[in-house]
N, C-alpha and C positions, 0 to 999 in steps of 0.2 A: 490295581486300584490306582487312581490318579487324583490329584488335587489340583485345582487351578486357582491362581490369582495372577496379578499382573507380572510377577517375576518368573512364572513357570514357562517352560517351552510350550509354544502353541497357545498361550493365553492371549487375550486381547491386549493391545498396546495401551489401552487406557481403561479406566474404571468402566464396568458395565452397570448400567442403572436401569431400573424398571420404571417406565413413565407411568404406567397404570396397569391394572389387571381387573377384569370384571367377569361376571358370569351371568347366565340366565337362571331363572328359577328351575328347580328340578321337578320332574313329573314321573309318575310310575310308568313302567313298561307294561301297560295294559290298556284296554279300550277306554277305561275310566280316566286315563291320564290326559290332561288337556293338551299337552304338547305332542301326543302320540301321532297326530295327523299332520304335523308340520314337517316339511322336508328339512333334512339336516342342514343344507346350505342356506336355507331361508332363516332358520333359527340362528345359525352362526353369523350370517350377515347382519342380523339385528344386534348381536353382541359386538361385532367388529365395528359397526357404524357408531354405536354408542361409545365405544372405546376411543375412536378418533375424535368424536365430539368432546369427550371429557378431557382429552389431552390437547385440544385445539390444533390438531395436526390435519393437514390436507391429505387426501389419499395419495397425491403425487409425491409426498415426502417419503412414503414407504419404499424402501429399496429391496426388500426381500420378505418372503413369506414362508413360514414353516408350519406344518400341520402334524399333529400327533396321530399315531395309529397305523402308520405304514402305507404302502402303495394304494390300498383300497380307498384312501381318503384324498388322494391327489385331485381327483375330479371335483370333490366337494370343495377343496380349496380354490380351484379355478372358478367354479360357479359362484362362490362367495365373493371372490375378488371382482368378478364381473358386476355383481349387484352393488358393491360399495364403491366402485370406480377406481380400484387399485390396479394400475396397468404397468407401472414401472417396477418390474421384478425380474432381475436376471435369472435365466433358467437354472443356473447352478444353485440358486438359493430357494427355488421353489421345490422344497423337499419335505421330508418328514422325519420326526424323531424316531429313533429305534424303538422297537417294542420292549427292549430291556431297560432303557434309560429314560430319564426325564426329558421332555421336549425343551424345558428351560435350559438344561445343560447343553443340548444341541444348539439352541439359539445363542447362548452366551459365547460359545466358540465361534459362531458365525459373525459376531458383531465386529466390524472394522471401523476405521476412522470416520467414514461418511455414512455409515449404515443406520437405518431405522428398520428394525426387524419386527414384523407382525407375527405373533405366535398364536396359533389357533388349535382348538380341540373341540370335538363334538361327538355325538353318538349317532348311530344309525338305528332308528327304532326297530326293535324286534319284540313283538308282543308275546313271543314264546319264551322270552328270557326274563320273565317277571321274578323268578327265583334264582338263587345261586346254583351253579351246575358243578358236578364233580370235576375236579381238575388236579393236575400234578401240584399246582401251587397250594391247593388245599391240603394235600398230603404233607407237603413241606411244612405247612403251618402246624399240622398235627405233630410233626417231629420237633418243631421248635417248642410247642407247648409241653411235650414230654421232657425235653432236655432242660427246660426251665422249671419243670415241676409245677405247671399251671393246671389246676383241676377245673372241672366243669363249673363249679360254683363261682370260682374267681373269674372265669371267662364270661359267664352269664352276668355277673355283677358289673363287669366292665361294660358290656353291651348295654345294660340298663342305664348305667351312668351316662354313656354317650348320648342316648336318646333323651334323657332328662335334661341334660345340659343344652342340647340343640333346641329342644322345645322351649326352654326358658329364654334362650337368645332370640328365637323366632317370635315369641310372644311379646318381647320387649322391643321388637323392630330393629334389633342390632345387626341382622343380616342385610338390612336395607342398603347401606353404602356400597356393598360389594355386588349387589344384584340389580340387573337392569330389567325392566318389564319386557315380557315377550308377548307379541300380538299374534293371535290365531284368528284367521278369518275364513269365511266361506261365502257362498253366494248370498246368504241371508242372515249372517251373523258376524260379529266381531267381538272376540274375547281377549281381554288384557289380563295376563297372569303376572302377578307382582310378588308372589311368595311361593316358597317350596311346598309341594303337595305330598311330600314323601315322609315327613316326620311322624312316627307313630307314638303310642303312649308308653312304649318301653317295656311292656309286660312280656314275660316268658313263662309259658305254662309248665315247662319241665318234662313234657312228653315227646319232644322232638327227637327224631332218630338221627344217628350220626350221618352227616352229609357226605363224607369222603371215605367211608369205610371200604376197604379193598382187601379181600381175603388173602391175596398173595402178599400184599404189603404187610398185613397183620402177621403172617407167618415169619416174614423177614425181620419185622420190628415188633416183637411182642410187648415192648414197653409202651407203645402208643395207647393212650386211653380213649381215643376217638370221641373227643368232647365237643367238636365243632358241629353245629347244626344250623338250620335256616334262621333260628332266632338270635344267634350271636355272631353272625358274619354279615358283611355288607351285601347288598343286593343290587342288581343292575337297575339303573334309572335313566331317564332321558334328560339331557342337558347340554350346554355349550359354554365355552369360556374362551377368553382371549387376553393377551398381554402385548405390550410394546416394549422392546428392549433397544437401547442405544447407548453410545458412549457418553460420558459426562460432558466432554467438550462439545459434542454434537447437540446435546440437550441445551447447552448454553447458547449455541448459535441459533437454534430454532425457538428459543424462549420457552422451552418445555420445563415445567416444574415437576421433577420426578418424585416418585414416592419411596423408592428404596434403592440401595446399592448392594450388589452381590459381593460379599467379602471373600467367600471361598465356596467351592463345590467339590464333591468327591463321588466316586463310583466304586462299587465292589461287584465283580462279575463272576466270581467262582461259584458256579451252580452246585458243585458237589459239597461245598462247605456249609454246614447247617448249625454250627455252634462256634462262636456266636453268629447271629444272622447277618446277612449282607448289609441291611440298613444300619446295624450297630457298627459294623466295621467301617462303613463309609463315614458315619458320624465321628468315630474316633479320629479318622484322618483329618477332617476339617478342624476339629478342636486342637489336634497336635500341630496342624499347619499354621493356625492363626495364634496359638497360645492362649485362646480364650477359654476360661473355665466354664463348663456347662451351667454351673449354678448362677453365672452372671447373665444368663439369657432371660429375657422377659416373656418369651413364648416358645413352647415346643409344639410343633404340629407334626404328628407321627402317623404314618399310613395306617388306616383302620380297615383295610380289606379283610383282615382276620384279627381278632383281639389278641392273639398270642404275640404278634409283633410289637404293638405299643406297650404291652405289659412287660415283655422282656426288655425293651428299650428303657422303660421307666426304672426297672430294677438295676440295669447296668449303670445308669447315670444318676441314680437316686434323685430323680426329677421331682420337683415340687408339684403336687397334684393340682394346685390352684393355677399353675401356669401350663399344665400338661393337657393338650387338647381341651381347653376350657369351653369350647363351643361345640363339642361333639366332633363328629367326623363322618366317614363313609358308612359306618354302621348305622348312624342315625339318619343321615341325609340320603344315603344311597351312593352308588359308584357310577358316575356317568362315563363309563368306558374310557376312551383316550383323553377325555376332558378332565379326568379326576385330578391329575396333578395341578392343572391350572385352577380348578375349583378350590383346591386346598391352598394354593398360593394366594388367591383372593381373600380367603379367610384369614390367613396369617397377617396380611397387610392391614385389613380392616380391624382386626383385633389389636394390633400394635397401635394403630391410630386411635382407637377408642380408649385404650388404657394409658396412652402416653409412653408406651414401651419403646425401646430403641433396638434391641437385638432379638432376632428370632431364628429358629431353624425349622426347615421343612424337610422331612425325611420320607422317601417313597420306597416302595417295594416293587421289584420287577419279576420277570420270569425266573424260574429256578429259584436260586437264593440270591439273586441280584438285588442290589439296593443302592440308593444314592442319597446324598445329603446336600442341602443348600443353606448356607449361612448368610443371613440378610441383616442389613442395617436400615432401619426406617429413617427416612429423611423428612 
């Protein structure tokens, strides 16, 4: 596990700041999803272009591009850059975040004195992926629920709360500042999508079968209650997001008014360790590293791939429920694949801005029991 700030080995030589972060609306992975017919690089180019416009940066100012999701998305990044006119990007910086760690962490390490890093994330529409699929991560989440004694009623109640909160925020228009319109066109039509299409009413009928049940795992771990099902976990959706990171001195030189400063980040990568979870371990590291008391934060944004992770985190740090995922999360909005972390970051910053808050934490979950935490100061 490592923590990074300006004094650590391998850390940037100056403060790393976030110029801005925006996302597209989210759409279901189904033929009914308006964004389902849009090519990933086209959707991502719309996001990236809006991001440059909002920061008043010219494409030529971008010195490096990072895309989440691994090698399969490198071509998407190239196509996106071609559409928005970003050409000055040293090959060493045209890369991707690891599948286990946050793309923002990778980008923060890449920022040098003269760099302006464009960070991208998008999905590749898969209409067969409308529902969550059995996975090792799901079984790990069942283990976490068991170890933290989280029953089905509590997990279901959390999922319902996430959807209620997201629906209230959407109805009030408060997702607007973080969301850019997406345009879908064909030979005879043009549709502008301005809001998420993925938020449901939050009801759970109680008859859903366990999603991750495995008889071999059940024999090895008889303590697992198998409480996770399609109604209380996140589901795949279509979307894209982007951010721009640069040093504070470079921001001053370019006249960029940045939105946030990265105070610390940490990663935990021990896939065999399930108690406490990787996201919790990473969060402890950033709090210990900075000396900031968790109760002094104005916003907690904790990964909602599975409800066990945020509930365990909330118990560990005794988080105030009013500041804890107050706008819902991936259970309510859906999980846009490699863009999920950037989508979450956009929500953190827009929430801090709306409430006048100063400090926030974004905590993500990775493969195995990996986790990372990002401590932010709103500017």
